[in-house]
Backbone as CSV, one residue per row, in Angstrom:
resi,resn,N_x,N_y,N_z,CA_x,CA_y,CA_z,C_x,C_y,C_z
1,UNK,1.238,-1.148,-0.050,-0.317,-0.130,0.373,1.155,1.029,0.133
2,UNK,0.694,2.074,-1.061,2.018,3.511,-0.864,1.188,4.538,-0.647
3,UNK,1.697,5.263,0.257,1.476,6.247,1.232,2.248,7.295,1.050
4,UNK,1.790,8.718,1.126,2.495,9.712,0.506,3.618,10.447,2.005
5,UNK,3.449,9.157,3.171,4.162,9.728,3.891,4.926,8.443,4.457
6,UNK,5.681,8.416,5.187,6.123,7.127,5.745,6.575,6.692,7.667
7,UNK,6.569,5.302,7.446,6.390,4.756,8.476,7.352,5.806,9.948
8,UNK,7.996,6.124,9.293,9.572,7.020,10.210,8.752,8.117,10.433
9,UNK,8.102,8.484,9.538,7.557,10.306,10.052,6.782,9.852,11.114
10,UNK,5.709,8.597,11.077,4.722,8.622,12.212,5.846,8.427,13.410
11,UNK,6.698,7.440,13.132,7.311,6.773,14.386,7.652,8.818,15.003
12,UNK,7.895,9.507,14.235,8.600,10.532,14.717,7.675,11.706,15.047
13,UNK,6.526,11.629,15.031,5.592,12.336,15.479,5.141,11.639,16.742
14,UNK,5.293,10.311,16.966,4.907,9.636,17.776,6.224,10.281,19.400
15,UNK,7.066,9.994,18.753,8.536,10.424,19.760,8.228,11.973,19.962
16,UNK,7.686,12.576,18.760,8.277,14.368,19.880,6.793,14.562,20.841
17,UNK,5.624,13.872,20.367,4.444,13.982,21.012,4.700,13.372,22.503
18,UNK,5.946,12.098,22.436,5.764,11.237,24.010,6.982,12.204,24.438
19,UNK,7.860,13.355,24.253,8.428,14.096,24.681,7.742,14.970,25.763
20,UNK,6.631,15.658,24.822,5.788,16.272,25.789,5.024,15.351,26.717
21,UNK,4.070,14.615,26.414,3.916,13.621,27.653,4.554,13.610,28.650
22,UNK,5.917,12.821,28.670,7.115,12.390,29.660,7.347,13.721,30.509
23,UNK,7.300,15.286,29.844,7.661,16.197,30.543,6.604,16.580,31.545
24,UNK,5.502,16.129,31.459,4.529,16.095,32.581,4.428,15.004,33.791
25,UNK,4.832,13.835,33.276,4.757,12.602,34.064,5.366,12.342,35.243
26,UNK,5.039,12.163,36.462,5.943,11.978,37.788,5.437,13.810,37.800
27,UNK,4.965,14.143,37.636,4.306,15.824,37.967,3.153,16.215,39.050
28,UNK,3.223,16.914,39.910,1.983,17.416,40.400,0.904,18.112,38.821
29,UNK,-0.371,16.856,38.335,-0.930,17.535,37.390,-2.464,17.954,38.062
30,UNK,-2.644,19.022,37.400,-3.834,18.942,37.035,-5.324,18.592,36.084
31,UNK,-5.928,17.662,36.922,-6.713,16.640,36.463,-7.843,17.343,36.026
32,UNK,-8.811,17.437,34.978,-10.196,17.484,34.701,-10.748,16.647,34.395
33,UNK,-12.497,16.727,34.395,-13.034,16.015,33.722,-13.754,15.987,32.461
34,UNK,-14.031,15.312,32.097,-14.722,15.467,30.999,-16.165,15.135,31.228
35,UNK,-17.266,15.246,30.013,-18.640,15.512,29.938,-18.890,13.907,30.318
36,UNK,-18.134,12.901,29.915,-18.360,11.359,30.106,-17.518,11.177,31.483
37,UNK,-17.172,11.637,32.214,-16.366,11.593,33.786,-15.495,11.018,33.801
38,UNK,-14.602,10.627,32.375,-12.972,10.300,32.384,-12.218,11.334,32.443
39,UNK,-11.318,11.226,33.031,-10.154,12.146,33.147,-9.350,12.643,32.176
40,UNK,-8.525,13.919,32.120,-8.326,14.584,30.862,-7.242,15.247,31.702
41,UNK,-5.874,15.491,31.294,-4.716,16.175,31.236,-4.422,16.812,30.929
42,UNK,-3.761,18.107,31.096,-2.649,19.289,30.185,-1.907,18.015,29.236
43,UNK,-1.375,16.877,29.313,-0.578,16.403,28.775,-1.447,15.850,27.597
44,UNK,-2.314,14.928,27.710,-3.467,14.518,26.935,-3.316,16.161,25.537
45,UNK,-3.933,17.022,26.610,-4.222,18.037,25.283,-3.186,18.692,24.330
46,UNK,-2.093,19.035,25.136,-0.790,19.009,24.385,-0.250,17.753,23.356
47,UNK,-0.340,16.722,24.160,0.297,15.973,22.837,-0.727,15.633,21.687
48,UNK,-1.814,15.929,22.141,-3.424,15.979,20.648,-3.147,17.047,19.517
49,UNK,-2.557,18.341,20.147,-2.253,19.297,19.704,-1.109,19.271,18.967
50,UNK,-0.084,18.578,19.559,1.294,18.916,18.066,0.693,17.501,17.099
51,UNK,-0.004,16.526,17.442,-0.037,15.111,16.394,-1.372,15.531,15.417
52,UNK,-1.715,16.668,16.042,-2.982,16.574,15.148,-2.184,18.065,13.731
53,UNK,-1.655,18.661,14.270,-0.529,19.809,13.377,0.459,18.830,12.248
54,UNK,0.713,17.775,12.493,1.695,17.298,12.307,0.953,16.224,10.992
55,UNK,0.125,15.398,11.324,-0.457,14.574,10.541,-1.488,15.337,9.646
56,UNK,-1.595,16.725,9.934,-2.087,17.380,8.899,-0.973,18.061,7.653
57,UNK,0.499,17.701,7.860,1.427,17.884,6.839,1.486,17.070,6.336
58,UNK,1.337,15.586,6.266,1.375,14.618,6.261,0.598,14.477,4.582
59,UNK,-0.915,14.343,5.373,-2.081,14.027,4.455,-3.087,14.482,5.294
60,UNK,-3.418,15.706,4.326,-4.895,16.689,5.345,-6.088,16.127,4.936
61,UNK,-6.376,15.338,5.744,-7.485,14.427,5.856,-8.262,14.904,7.291
62,UNK,-9.474,14.496,7.163,-10.307,14.789,8.640,-9.392,13.869,9.801
63,UNK,-9.432,14.747,10.726,-8.755,13.918,12.271,-9.872,13.729,13.425
64,UNK,-10.251,12.478,13.724,-11.421,12.145,14.886,-10.576,12.313,15.677
65,UNK,-10.029,12.896,16.845,-9.165,12.641,18.022,-10.131,12.689,19.196
66,UNK,-9.970,12.050,20.440,-10.595,11.943,21.493,-10.245,13.225,22.037
67,UNK,-9.381,14.137,22.144,-9.408,15.507,22.919,-9.848,16.709,22.008
68,UNK,-10.273,16.048,20.657,-10.705,17.846,19.846,-12.225,18.004,19.375
69,UNK,-12.728,18.719,19.569,-14.490,18.869,18.857,-14.708,18.143,17.801
70,UNK,-15.984,17.089,17.817,-15.960,16.104,16.300,-17.266,16.981,15.690
71,UNK,-16.915,17.401,14.610,-17.684,18.208,13.819,-18.443,17.493,13.281
72,UNK,-18.148,15.965,12.749,-18.676,15.380,12.070,-18.870,15.098,10.285
73,UNK,-18.122,16.767,10.162,-17.271,16.698,8.941,-17.125,15.525,8.074
74,UNK,-16.178,14.726,9.386,-15.207,13.900,8.550,-16.151,12.446,8.192
75,UNK,-17.207,12.432,8.518,-18.198,11.752,7.805,-18.577,11.372,6.245
76,UNK,-18.228,12.320,5.830,-18.164,12.651,4.073,-17.001,11.955,3.752
77,UNK,-15.852,11.977,4.182,-15.115,11.039,4.000,-14.205,9.590,4.191
78,UNK,-14.048,9.397,2.894,-13.422,7.669,2.676,-12.562,7.839,3.643
79,UNK,-11.545,8.295,3.751,-10.369,8.043,4.650,-9.989,9.380,5.307
80,UNK,-10.146,9.096,7.159,-9.521,9.932,8.023,-8.410,9.450,8.590
81,UNK,-8.048,10.241,9.830,-6.790,9.637,11.165,-7.769,9.759,12.049
82,UNK,-7.296,8.623,13.046,-8.002,8.383,14.119,-6.820,8.360,15.272
83,UNK,-6.900,9.620,16.362,-5.973,9.539,17.061,-6.405,9.506,18.594
84,UNK,-5.700,8.782,19.316,-5.577,9.144,20.687,-4.534,9.689,21.284
85,UNK,-4.334,11.344,21.812,-3.035,11.487,22.306,-2.542,10.861,23.764
86,UNK,-3.393,10.338,24.211,-2.808,9.375,25.471,-3.838,8.680,25.613
87,UNK,-3.479,7.373,25.236,-4.411,6.457,25.725,-3.966,5.714,26.529
88,UNK,-5.013,5.752,27.709,-4.858,5.356,29.399,-4.598,6.177,29.995
89,UNK,-5.339,6.858,29.692,-4.934,8.096,31.270,-5.006,8.188,33.037
90,UNK,-5.392,6.762,32.906,-5.487,6.674,34.341,-4.596,5.995,34.904
91,UNK,-4.153,5.056,33.494,-2.771,4.505,33.368,-1.543,5.446,33.866
92,UNK,-1.765,6.945,33.179,-0.655,8.226,33.287,-0.833,8.617,34.477
93,UNK,-2.071,8.602,34.956,-2.048,9.473,36.318,-1.817,8.591,37.533
94,UNK,-2.142,7.310,37.834,-1.766,6.462,38.097,0.010,5.854,38.233
95,UNK,0.859,6.441,37.288,2.069,6.305,37.364,2.513,4.683,36.496
96,UNK,1.638,3.850,35.867,1.833,2.727,36.021,3.074,2.205,34.637
97,UNK,3.248,3.424,33.833,4.438,3.244,32.735,2.972,2.701,31.768
98,UNK,2.217,2.299,31.194,1.852,1.560,30.125,0.566,2.528,29.519
99,UNK,0.745,3.687,30.090,-0.243,4.379,28.765,0.392,4.825,27.128
100,UNK,-0.280,5.055,26.548,0.225,4.781,24.709,-0.221,6.226,23.795
101,UNK,0.488,6.345,22.857,-0.389,7.086,21.765,-0.662,6.252,20.571
102,UNK,-1.737,6.632,20.342,-2.275,5.506,19.280,-2.661,6.597,17.596
103,UNK,-2.769,5.830,16.908,-2.650,6.868,15.510,-2.921,5.820,14.588
104,UNK,-4.423,5.653,13.882,-4.389,4.902,12.710,-5.039,5.768,11.615
105,UNK,-5.107,4.964,10.478,-5.451,6.160,9.301,-6.541,4.676,8.942
106,UNK,-7.464,5.016,8.825,-8.971,4.629,8.799,-9.691,4.989,6.891
107,UNK,-9.663,3.938,5.994,-10.166,3.983,4.865,-11.577,3.009,4.792
108,UNK,-12.476,3.319,4.165,-13.722,2.978,4.300,-14.095,2.237,4.999
109,UNK,-13.685,2.196,6.468,-14.237,1.833,7.785,-13.815,0.856,8.263
110,UNK,-12.325,0.950,7.564,-11.346,-0.218,8.580,-9.737,0.757,8.473
111,UNK,-8.977,0.167,9.470,-8.001,0.450,9.809,-7.154,0.072,8.561
112,UNK,-5.830,0.984,7.482,-4.723,0.393,6.784,-3.913,0.642,7.225
113,UNK,-3.571,1.382,8.174,-2.375,1.999,8.986,-2.695,1.705,10.755
114,UNK,-1.993,1.029,11.360,-1.985,1.662,12.834,-0.926,1.578,13.484
115,UNK,-0.417,2.057,14.343,0.669,2.617,15.548,0.240,3.157,16.757
116,UNK,1.452,2.694,17.783,0.667,2.453,18.879,2.398,2.736,19.345
117,UNK,2.589,3.629,20.654,3.725,4.157,20.852,3.649,4.390,22.455
118,UNK,4.556,3.650,22.895,4.914,3.632,24.458,5.712,4.469,24.951
119,UNK,5.396,5.404,25.387,6.373,6.247,25.547,7.193,6.056,27.182
120,UNK,7.127,5.507,27.968,7.963,4.879,28.773,9.209,3.861,28.321
121,UNK,8.280,3.294,27.425,8.901,1.756,26.895,9.901,2.284,25.922
122,UNK,9.622,3.125,25.338,10.081,3.467,24.019,9.880,2.523,22.702
123,UNK,8.280,1.823,22.948,8.052,0.879,22.090,7.531,1.235,21.479
124,UNK,7.681,1.099,19.624,6.925,1.513,18.627,5.747,0.129,17.566
125,UNK,4.803,0.159,18.256,3.955,-0.979,17.398,3.537,-0.427,15.951
126,UNK,3.425,-0.670,14.650,3.069,-0.420,13.889,2.695,-1.909,12.939
127,UNK,1.196,-1.310,11.894,1.126,-2.017,10.789,0.207,-1.473,9.944
128,UNK,0.593,-1.713,8.659,0.088,-1.595,7.110,-0.702,-2.936,6.775
129,UNK,-1.707,-3.026,6.530,-3.089,-3.283,6.060,-1.989,-4.342,4.745
130,UNK,-1.962,-5.794,5.181,-1.743,-7.148,4.379,0.151,-7.318,4.283
131,UNK,0.931,-6.362,5.287,1.916,-6.285,5.480,2.957,-6.930,6.856
132,UNK,1.862,-7.493,7.242,2.070,-7.918,8.790,2.484,-6.675,9.875
133,UNK,2.879,-7.047,10.821,2.853,-6.517,12.192,4.573,-6.781,12.734
134,UNK,4.875,-5.077,13.464,6.370,-4.862,14.132,6.228,-4.269,15.043
135,UNK,7.420,-4.459,15.598,7.743,-3.700,16.424,8.964,-2.834,16.544
136,UNK,9.406,-1.766,16.844,10.645,-0.774,16.725,10.825,-0.295,17.934
137,UNK,12.105,-0.975,18.454,12.806,-0.637,19.752,14.431,-0.210,19.518
138,UNK,15.037,0.479,20.083,16.232,0.834,20.422,17.275,0.670,19.142
139,UNK,16.391,0.967,17.923,16.861,1.693,16.824,17.004,0.299,15.830
140,UNK,16.297,-0.959,16.807,16.226,-2.264,15.335,14.494,-2.446,15.535
141,UNK,13.912,-2.826,14.161,12.805,-3.091,13.847,12.258,-4.578,13.777
142,UNK,11.368,-5.024,14.314,11.207,-6.714,13.775,9.894,-7.147,13.529
143,UNK,9.605,-8.028,13.212,8.337,-8.685,12.930,7.400,-8.950,13.969
144,UNK,6.457,-9.289,14.609,5.657,-9.765,15.725,4.723,-10.720,15.057
145,UNK,4.465,-11.355,16.063,3.381,-12.786,15.907,2.732,-12.737,17.032
146,UNK,1.222,-13.031,16.993,1.027,-14.031,18.317,1.116,-15.288,18.456
147,UNK,1.067,-15.829,19.819,1.881,-17.145,20.223,0.852,-18.464,19.421
148,UNK,1.378,-19.390,19.839,0.037,-20.463,19.456,0.104,-21.283,20.303
149,UNK,-0.506,-20.621,21.978,-0.892,-21.710,22.584,-2.380,-21.503,22.777
150,UNK,-3.104,-22.430,23.198,-4.404,-23.026,23.623,-4.940,-23.380,24.976
151,UNK,-3.688,-23.663,25.637,-3.832,-24.041,27.054,-2.848,-23.309,27.468
152,UNK,-2.535,-23.126,29.129,-1.304,-21.971,30.016,-1.560,-21.002,29.343
153,UNK,-2.744,-20.355,29.382,-3.025,-19.057,28.870,-2.875,-18.535,29.334
154,UNK,-2.224,-16.913,29.065,-1.993,-15.602,29.787,-3.338,-14.592,29.540
155,UNK,-3.352,-14.846,30.384,-5.309,-13.739,30.010,-4.195,-12.089,30.652
156,UNK,-5.250,-11.518,30.222,-5.179,-9.806,30.488,-6.249,-9.185,30.529
157,UNK,-6.336,-8.244,31.615,-7.302,-7.439,31.890,-6.686,-5.987,32.410
158,UNK,-8.124,-5.315,32.257,-7.773,-3.519,32.497,-7.306,-3.874,34.047
159,UNK,-6.167,-2.502,34.480,-6.115,-2.456,35.910,-7.225,-1.441,36.362
160,UNK,-8.062,-0.821,35.637,-8.513,0.159,36.193,-10.340,0.019,35.892
161,UNK,-10.807,-1.117,35.008,-11.853,-1.758,35.002,-12.182,-2.934,35.271
162,UNK,-13.281,-3.005,35.873,-13.826,-4.276,36.434,-15.164,-4.923,36.281
163,UNK,-14.853,-5.823,35.896,-16.220,-6.983,35.083,-16.685,-8.133,35.761
164,UNK,-17.687,-8.832,36.683,-18.348,-10.035,36.823,-17.882,-10.515,35.993
165,UNK,-18.129,-10.113,34.298,-18.220,-11.463,33.511,-16.862,-12.053,33.335
166,UNK,-15.836,-10.999,33.946,-14.473,-11.319,33.174,-13.647,-12.330,34.246
167,UNK,-14.495,-11.996,35.542,-14.035,-12.522,36.906,-14.779,-14.334,36.468
168,UNK,-15.798,-14.139,36.537,-16.802,-15.691,36.061,-15.544,-16.816,35.195
169,UNK,-15.119,-15.881,34.347,-14.306,-16.615,32.763,-13.079,-17.155,33.960
170,UNK,-12.267,-16.100,34.346,-11.146,-16.480,35.198,-11.456,-17.867,35.871
171,UNK,-12.669,-17.936,36.709,-12.930,-18.983,37.778,-13.174,-20.326,36.895
172,UNK,-14.009,-20.352,35.663,-14.548,-21.233,34.879,-13.628,-21.811,34.248
173,UNK,-12.532,-21.035,33.615,-11.530,-21.669,32.827,-10.112,-21.316,33.547
174,UNK,-9.925,-21.600,34.418,-9.090,-21.313,35.419,-8.255,-22.834,35.317
175,UNK,-8.202,-23.964,34.823,-7.554,-25.009,34.510,-6.837,-24.529,33.136
176,UNK,-7.343,-23.634,32.346,-6.559,-23.432,30.986,-5.737,-22.466,31.275
177,UNK,-6.132,-21.615,32.202,-5.265,-20.516,32.333,-4.101,-20.255,33.818
178,UNK,-2.447,-20.010,32.600,-1.400,-19.978,33.073,-1.560,-18.827,34.512
179,UNK,-1.743,-17.605,34.059,-1.860,-16.371,35.000,-2.734,-15.177,34.343
180,UNK,-3.014,-14.328,35.138,-3.629,-13.231,35.058,-2.866,-11.936,35.006
181,UNK,-2.945,-11.279,33.698,-1.878,-10.162,34.316,-2.621,-8.772,33.777
182,UNK,-2.671,-7.873,34.887,-2.986,-6.623,34.423,-2.230,-5.630,33.613
183,UNK,-2.509,-5.120,32.658,-1.976,-4.167,31.829,-2.514,-3.196,31.686
184,UNK,-1.854,-1.654,30.790,-2.259,-0.863,30.553,-3.022,-0.429,29.398
185,UNK,-3.904,0.144,28.975,-4.539,0.642,27.547,-4.308,-0.396,26.582
186,UNK,-4.053,0.332,25.515,-4.356,-0.742,24.347,-3.031,-1.755,24.542
187,UNK,-1.880,-1.605,25.393,-0.941,-2.393,25.731,-1.395,-4.090,25.719
188,UNK,-2.577,-4.131,26.041,-2.814,-5.582,26.253,-2.765,-6.119,25.149
189,UNK,-3.413,-5.661,23.812,-2.961,-6.118,22.586,-1.748,-5.735,22.246
190,UNK,-0.964,-4.896,22.554,0.309,-5.289,21.586,0.839,-6.265,22.053
191,UNK,1.104,-6.687,23.517,1.286,-7.417,24.487,0.729,-9.184,23.690
192,UNK,-0.735,-9.006,23.562,-0.879,-10.224,22.683,-0.123,-10.211,21.096
193,UNK,-0.176,-9.473,20.491,0.864,-9.235,19.141,1.834,-9.958,19.703
194,UNK,2.468,-9.562,19.942,3.526,-10.028,20.101,4.146,-11.350,20.846
195,UNK,2.984,-11.954,21.348,2.722,-13.367,21.955,3.134,-13.194,22.755
196,UNK,2.975,-12.070,23.814,3.519,-12.367,25.407,2.052,-12.131,26.652
197,UNK,0.621,-12.884,25.260,-0.399,-12.855,25.940,-1.237,-13.840,25.241
198,UNK,-2.353,-14.310,25.254,-3.280,-14.867,24.662,-4.757,-14.122,24.548
199,UNK,-5.227,-13.838,25.407,-6.735,-13.428,25.669,-7.020,-11.910,26.226
200,UNK,-7.843,-11.460,25.782,-8.049,-10.084,26.062,-9.750,-9.560,25.893
201,UNK,-10.779,-9.971,27.293,-11.998,-9.821,26.683,-12.297,-8.427,27.952
202,UNK,-13.063,-7.674,26.783,-13.449,-6.214,27.453,-15.097,-5.970,26.706
203,UNK,-15.418,-6.035,28.360,-16.954,-5.769,28.048,-17.371,-4.180,29.187
204,UNK,-17.973,-3.322,28.394,-18.234,-2.404,28.702,-17.703,-1.340,27.691
205,UNK,-17.933,-0.385,27.858,-17.945,1.270,26.697,-16.374,1.415,26.694
206,UNK,-15.848,1.527,25.277,-14.804,1.916,24.882,-15.028,3.009,23.844
207,UNK,-13.994,3.426,22.903,-14.376,4.208,21.710,-13.322,4.285,20.552
208,UNK,-13.821,4.696,19.660,-13.052,3.945,18.390,-11.589,4.212,18.494
209,UNK,-10.899,5.310,18.960,-9.698,5.353,18.913,-8.928,4.473,20.003
210,UNK,-9.861,4.060,21.227,-9.065,3.449,21.976,-8.339,1.813,20.893
211,UNK,-9.925,1.563,19.781,-9.408,-0.123,19.058,-8.467,0.210,18.302
212,UNK,-8.882,0.970,17.529,-8.217,1.019,15.899,-7.155,0.796,15.509
213,UNK,-5.617,1.180,16.019,-4.627,0.525,15.836,-4.236,-0.667,16.308
214,UNK,-4.895,-0.970,17.609,-4.779,-2.380,17.826,-5.202,-3.400,17.451
215,UNK,-6.845,-2.799,16.420,-7.191,-3.928,15.733,-6.090,-4.552,14.573
216,UNK,-5.504,-3.683,13.976,-5.002,-3.824,12.502,-3.771,-4.860,13.025
217,UNK,-2.683,-4.059,13.769,-2.076,-4.661,14.529,-1.959,-5.906,15.022
218,UNK,-3.194,-6.315,15.887,-3.113,-7.925,16.485,-3.823,-8.122,15.113
219,UNK,-4.647,-8.011,14.187,-4.554,-8.871,12.867,-3.344,-9.105,11.762
220,UNK,-3.002,-8.302,11.744,-1.756,-8.238,11.465,-0.125,-9.292,11.680
221,UNK,-0.587,-9.432,13.118,0.219,-10.473,13.796,-0.186,-12.023,13.801
222,UNK,-1.282,-12.412,12.914,-2.201,-13.218,12.906,-3.509,-13.699,14.128
223,UNK,-3.670,-12.218,15.224,-4.517,-12.974,15.800,-5.785,-11.953,15.454
224,UNK,-6.705,-12.550,16.493,-7.979,-11.841,16.623,-9.073,-10.689,17.330
225,UNK,-9.843,-9.932,16.526,-9.956,-8.327,17.165,-11.272,-8.430,16.757
226,UNK,-12.219,-8.868,17.178,-14.010,-8.727,17.126,-14.803,-7.947,18.075
227,UNK,-15.948,-7.386,17.910,-16.902,-7.097,18.301,-17.416,-8.242,19.529
228,UNK,-18.277,-8.279,20.655,-18.524,-9.211,21.361,-19.344,-10.332,20.661
229,UNK,-20.339,-9.633,19.708,-21.144,-10.144,18.621,-20.648,-11.084,17.435
230,UNK,-19.174,-10.958,17.359,-18.401,-11.453,16.583,-17.939,-10.919,15.117
231,UNK,-18.547,-9.676,15.104,-18.581,-8.621,14.427,-16.930,-7.803,14.063
232,UNK,-16.618,-7.725,12.854,-15.266,-6.634,12.527,-16.253,-5.029,13.260
233,UNK,-15.293,-4.618,14.238,-15.464,-3.106,14.135,-15.324,-2.644,13.038
234,UNK,-16.452,-1.563,12.965,-16.052,-0.276,11.544,-16.159,0.900,12.146
235,UNK,-15.451,1.929,11.460,-14.565,3.020,12.335,-15.237,4.457,11.347
236,UNK,-14.788,5.506,11.652,-15.177,6.714,11.126,-16.732,6.595,11.178
237,UNK,-17.800,6.192,12.718,-19.087,6.248,12.651,-19.744,7.749,13.243
238,UNK,-20.804,7.644,12.983,-21.635,8.786,13.405,-21.108,8.862,14.981
239,UNK,-21.932,7.434,15.517,-21.422,7.222,17.134,-20.131,6.544,17.237
240,UNK,-19.120,7.586,17.554,-17.949,7.192,18.232,-17.438,5.727,19.423
241,UNK,-18.974,5.590,20.023,-18.790,4.736,21.446,-18.571,3.379,20.839
242,UNK,-17.823,2.500,21.588,-17.706,0.835,21.099,-18.439,0.429,21.901
243,UNK,-19.761,-0.167,21.763,-20.772,-0.411,23.189,-21.096,-1.820,23.296
244,UNK,-20.866,-2.770,22.518,-21.079,-4.246,23.279,-19.848,-5.308,23.684
245,UNK,-18.811,-4.408,23.793,-17.513,-5.076,23.935,-16.657,-5.586,23.185
246,UNK,-15.463,-6.215,23.249,-14.714,-7.106,22.218,-13.696,-7.787,22.764
247,UNK,-13.332,-8.604,21.775,-12.640,-9.644,22.598,-10.926,-9.505,21.187
248,UNK,-9.621,-9.918,22.400,-8.303,-9.868,21.456,-7.594,-11.476,22.017
249,UNK,-7.811,-11.943,20.866,-7.101,-13.458,21.014,-6.468,-13.736,19.684
250,UNK,-5.644,-14.619,20.481,-4.152,-15.354,19.505,-5.101,-16.555,18.503
251,UNK,-6.044,-16.969,19.268,-6.357,-18.234,18.746,-8.239,-18.018,18.561
252,UNK,-8.581,-18.768,17.607,-10.623,-18.516,18.028,-10.917,-19.769,18.537
253,UNK,-9.812,-20.468,19.521,-10.212,-21.576,20.529,-10.296,-20.841,21.899
254,UNK,-9.712,-19.441,21.935,-9.360,-19.173,23.132,-10.371,-17.926,23.509
255,UNK,-11.039,-18.030,22.515,-12.518,-17.191,22.613,-13.352,-17.512,24.289
256,UNK,-13.442,-18.489,23.958,-13.934,-19.552,24.952,-15.306,-19.291,25.403
257,UNK,-16.077,-19.069,26.336,-17.650,-18.209,26.253,-18.093,-16.805,26.373
258,UNK,-16.657,-16.183,26.178,-16.998,-14.930,25.930,-17.881,-13.920,25.960
259,UNK,-18.859,-14.631,24.355,-19.497,-13.973,23.974,-21.030,-13.722,24.273
260,UNK,-20.916,-15.748,25.026,-22.382,-15.600,25.671,-22.750,-14.931,27.075
261,UNK,-21.207,-13.888,26.820,-21.747,-13.617,28.331,-21.877,-11.807,28.489
262,UNK,-22.280,-11.601,26.615,-22.603,-10.588,26.687,-23.896,-10.063,26.630
């Protein structure tokens, strides 16, 4: 797939935004609440401003970002940028080191490019549709792939979101589960994409910018990302909320009975 820009340019944008984010990390932050009661900090807003300006220079198409007013003009476009300038604000505030920067290019409702940057770890995950998934760290780029496990599963869960349905899966399938790990934001998808986890089940609300880059990266790494009803995500919707939950697994056998708990 030919683009007007390179993955190196996207990585540079992420690194520059990361510098801004890290300048606020482990300082006393002023925390505000958005209309949906989720937290937002000056780091979110500063990262958003830099990323939006830089993406416009690469390809001047509509941008849907968590921290910018959605004008709905994007609905007329077949291609948009989809951005979360600081995915995992609770992880950022909680100093867990597992917050991220999310950027995706959406074409005809599906991601054709996705990038996730983990500022503290300086890990850059990315994928182009049909070209595999990769991680860049310490100057080296390597291909990544999901694990082949169908037992001794490493189950990933959110640190700040609790679900009785998730806990019921842990109990029922304890004989198949080797370990349960809490991990931050979309980093759970990165762990599955590089073979360091097998299952992540998310009940409850998320948004398009939370899932788009992870969706493509995991698919290109050989894994599966679906809504809880088994359908693929569509992006650049009028309603940007993902309302029915989703699962991320390395193998269809590891969906377990997650869908039945919807």
